[in-house]
C-alpha atoms as one frame of an Amber mdcrd trajectory, in Angstrom:
protein
  48.491  15.411  31.079  46.951  12.018  30.823  43.516  13.110  31.404  43.642
  15.741  28.961  45.138  12.626  25.861  42.056  10.530  26.987  39.267  13.077
  26.945  40.854  14.062  23.436  40.905  10.486  22.501  36.955  10.418  23.548
  36.056  13.039  21.621  37.977  12.096  18.646  35.981   8.668  18.963  32.733
  10.890  19.438  33.968  12.796  16.463  34.616   9.846  14.366  31.244   7.845
  15.104  29.052  11.371  14.501  30.951  11.310  10.887  30.159   7.793  10.404
  26.337   8.522  11.275  26.230  11.740   8.943  27.644   9.376   6.013  24.954
   6.731   6.712  22.067   9.678   7.089  23.255  10.866   4.114  23.300   7.970
   2.148  19.874   6.738   3.169  18.693  10.659   1.934  19.778   9.969  -1.400
  17.741   6.450  -1.016  14.852   8.720  -0.368  15.404  11.467  -2.569  15.716
   8.816  -5.431  12.341   7.184  -4.191  10.422  10.014  -4.078  11.999  11.438
  -7.824  10.955   8.506  -9.422   7.224   9.175  -9.040   7.305  11.778 -11.988
   8.085   8.325 -14.227   4.694   6.384 -12.580   2.598   9.278 -13.232   4.307
   9.641 -17.153   3.142   5.975 -17.581  -0.210   6.800 -15.912  -0.800   9.912
 -18.270   0.211   7.430 -21.361  -2.075   4.490 -20.320  -4.714   2.680 -22.094
  -6.906   0.485 -20.024  -6.224  -2.434 -21.083  -4.911  -3.674 -17.659  -6.206
  -2.339 -14.680  -4.260  -4.608 -12.613  -0.926  -2.606 -13.578  -3.097   0.562
 -13.854  -3.510   0.321  -9.521  -0.384  -1.055  -9.187   1.299   2.075 -11.016
  -1.154   4.200  -9.270  -0.126   2.812  -5.534   3.510   3.794  -6.721   2.976
   7.027  -7.239   0.490   7.980  -4.425   3.406   6.285  -2.120   6.170   8.762
  -3.375   3.359  11.414  -3.068   2.753  10.656   0.781   6.596  10.652   1.739
   7.607  13.940  -0.201   4.095  15.399   1.614   5.113  13.976   4.737   8.557
  15.362   4.722   7.524  18.753   3.620   8.393  18.671  -0.031   6.024  19.835
  -2.982   4.881  17.814  -5.867   5.131  19.326  -9.232   0.993  18.972 -10.146
   2.667  19.115 -13.965   5.350  16.924 -14.014   4.319  14.470 -10.889   8.189
  15.431 -10.228   9.322  17.020  -6.718   8.643  20.637  -7.206  11.567  23.141
  -8.147  12.244  25.826  -5.304  14.842  28.615  -6.312  18.201  28.294  -5.431
  17.765  24.896  -4.735  19.751  21.837  -6.227  17.807  19.302  -8.660
């Protein structure tokens, strides 16, 4: 019976550790989503941009490009009209 208790205790510890990892990964995923989703804002600024300050233009272009590359690496589609993530039918925003 003692062995069963120890096995159960170990399984519980492993389960709790896995739950912690899931919470941490979920938090990281939310950060990644927010980072990629912010691309729409940079694209909006670029579309309204006047060529007064080329340094700002290049900086905003770099921000938009980094987000596009990350999205593509993760297999996500970018909506070319809005610059944001393409919405797929049945998926939450």
